C-alpha positions in Angstrom: -7.0 149.1 150.8 -3.9 147.0 150.4 -3.6 143.5 151.8 -0.6 143.6 154.1 -0.3 140.1 154.9 -1.1 137.9 157.9 0.1 138.2 161.4 -0.3 135.5 164.2 -0.3 136.8 167.8 0.3 134.5 170.8 -0.5 135.9 174.2 -2.2 134.3 177.2 -3.7 137.8 178.2 -7.0 138.1 176.3 -7.2 142.0 177.3 -3.8 142.4 175.5 -5.1 140.5 172.3 -8.1 142.7 172.3 -6.0 145.9 172.7 -3.8 144.8 169.9 -6.6 144.1 167.6 -8.0 147.6 168.4 -4.4 149.1 167.9 -4.4 147.6 164.3 -7.8 149.2 163.7 -6.7 152.6 165.1 -3.7 152.5 162.9 -5.9 152.0 159.9 -4.3 148.5 159.3 -7.5 146.7 158.8 -6.0 145.0 155.8 -3.8 142.9 158.0 -5.1 139.6 158.6 -4.8 139.2 162.3 -5.2 135.7 164.0 -4.8 135.4 167.7 -3.8 132.4 169.9 -3.8 131.9 173.7 -1.3 128.8 173.4 1.7 127.7 171.6 -0.1 124.5 170.6 -3.0 126.4 168.9 -0.5 128.3 167.1 1.6 125.4 166.0 -1.7 123.6 164.8 -2.4 126.5 162.6 1.3 126.4 160.9 1.1 122.7 160.6 -2.2 123.3 158.7 -0.3 125.2 156.3 -1.4 128.5 157.5 2.0 130.4 157.9 1.9 134.1 158.8 4.4 136.7 157.7 4.9 137.7 161.3 4.5 136.0 164.7 4.2 138.4 167.6 4.6 136.4 170.9 4.6 137.2 174.6 7.7 136.2 176.2 6.1 134.8 179.4 3.4 132.2 178.6 1.8 129.7 181.2 3.3 126.5 179.6 6.1 128.1 177.5 8.3 130.9 176.8 9.2 133.2 174.0 12.4 131.2 173.5 10.4 128.0 173.2 8.3 129.6 170.5 11.2 130.7 168.5 12.7 127.4 168.8 9.6 125.3 167.7 8.7 127.6 165.0 12.3 127.7 163.5 12.5 124.0 163.6 9.6 123.6 161.3 10.2 122.5 157.6 8.3 125.6 156.2 9.2 127.2 152.9 9.3 130.8 154.2 10.1 131.5 157.8 8.0 134.2 159.6 9.5 137.0 161.3 9.3 136.6 165.0 8.7 139.6 167.4 8.9 138.8 171.1 7.4 141.2 173.4 6.5 141.3 177.1 5.6 143.8 179.9 7.6 141.8 182.4 11.0 140.8 181.0 14.5 141.9 181.6 16.7 143.4 178.6 19.0 140.3 178.9 16.0 138.0 178.2 14.9 139.9 175.0 18.6 139.8 174.0 18.5 136.1 174.4 15.4 135.9 172.2 17.4 137.8 169.3 20.2 135.4 169.9 17.9 132.4 169.7 16.5 133.7 166.2 13.8 136.3 167.0 13.7 139.1 164.4 12.9 141.7 167.0 12.2 141.9 170.8 10.7 144.8 172.8 8.8 145.5 175.9 5.1 146.0 175.4 4.1 149.6 175.1 2.8 151.0 178.5 0.1 153.1 176.8 -2.5 152.6 174.0 -1.3 155.4 171.9 2.3 153.9 172.1 0.9 150.6 171.0 -0.9 152.1 168.1 2.5 153.7 167.1 4.4 150.4 167.6 1.9 148.5 165.5 2.1 151.0 162.6 6.1 151.0 162.6 6.0 147.2 162.8 3.9 146.8 159.8 5.8 149.5 158.0 9.2 147.8 158.5 8.2 144.2 158.0 5.1 143.9 155.6 
């Protein structure tokens, strides 16, 4: 099995985090090291401890921050290799996703509505970026 890299996921919905973990397993991507966070502060603490992922997947709507703030704070960190940032959300307007791309995200998309779509999205994401 090939080691695909490390992905950090930031989402306040623990059910979404569980489904995403299951989708990686279903897509036969168990070699991906997946770390899940429910707050921006926890994600930043990991990065500050020199655990820089290859990809960050962040929800757009978070209780105390937004995808735009995640992009800004991660991009402002003096780390040697910036991670790819993918913003996704089930409740976001296309204009908001476009603003994330303009702010420095590498991708933005709505959360897949079905589990098979989530598995397909995960497989495509890792195939493109890892």
